[in-house]
C-alpha positions in Angstrom: 27.8 -31.5 9.2 30.4 -33.2 7.0 30.0 -33.7 3.3 29.4 -37.2 2.1 32.1 -38.4 -0.3 31.0 -39.5 -3.7 31.5 -43.2 -4.4 32.8 -44.1 -7.8 32.5 -47.6 -9.4 35.7 -49.6 -9.6 35.6 -49.6 -13.4 35.5 -45.8 -13.4 38.6 -45.7 -11.2 40.4 -48.2 -13.4 39.6 -46.3 -16.5 40.8 -43.0 -14.9 44.1 -44.6 -14.0 44.4 -46.1 -17.5 43.9 -42.7 -19.0 46.9 -41.4 -16.9 49.1 -44.1 -18.4 47.9 -44.0 -22.0 46.4 -40.6 -22.9 49.5 -38.5 -22.9 47.7 -36.0 -20.6 48.7 -35.1 -17.1 46.9 -36.5 -14.1 45.7 -33.0 -13.3 44.2 -32.6 -16.8 42.4 -36.0 -16.5 41.2 -35.2 -13.0 39.7 -31.9 -14.2 38.0 -33.6 -17.2 36.5 -36.3 -14.9 35.5 -33.9 -12.2 37.6 -35.4 -9.5 40.6 -34.0 -7.6 44.1 -34.9 -8.7 44.9 -36.2 -5.2 42.0 -38.7 -5.5 43.3 -39.8 -8.9 46.8 -40.3 -7.5 45.3 -42.3 -4.6 43.4 -44.6 -7.0 46.6 -45.2 -9.0 48.5 -46.1 -5.8 45.7 -48.5 -4.6 45.4 -50.1 -8.0 49.2 -50.6 -8.2 49.2 -52.2 -4.7 46.4 -54.5 -5.6 48.0 -55.6 -8.9 51.3 -56.2 -7.1 49.6 -58.4 -4.5 47.7 -60.3 -7.1 50.9 -60.9 -9.0 52.6 -62.1 -5.9 49.7 -64.5 -5.1 49.9 -65.9 -8.6 53.7 -66.5 -8.3 53.2 -68.2 -4.9 50.4 -70.4 -6.3 52.6 -71.4 -9.3 55.5 -72.2 -7.1 53.3 -74.3 -4.7 51.8 -76.1 -7.7 55.3 -76.8 -9.1 56.6 -78.0 -5.8 53.5 -80.2 -5.3 54.0 -81.8 -8.7 57.7 -82.4 -7.8 56.7 -84.0 -4.6 54.2 -86.3 -6.3 57.0 -87.5 -8.6 59.6 -87.8 -5.9 57.7 -88.9 -2.8 60.8 -89.7 -0.8 62.3 -86.2 -1.5 59.3 -84.7 0.2 59.5 -86.8 3.4 57.0 -89.5 2.3 58.5 -92.9 3.1 55.6 -95.0 1.9 54.0 -97.8 3.9 56.3 -100.6 4.8 
């Protein structure tokens, strides 16, 4: 029978990754202190970085869409709106 993997709360994972970045300790030291493997800790860091990167990209896209939308409202003809004749 396989061992069931322990589930950790998202906040625990974020705090563990934050410790890698701010504590001055190595990821291996932090992993040992937290009772997780260093490979798990590296995986959490990778996943968190990917999520933050995607979130940043979504914010940039939304900002650009909003900016373009405001521009279209001001210059209706520039956006292909001819108005009603």
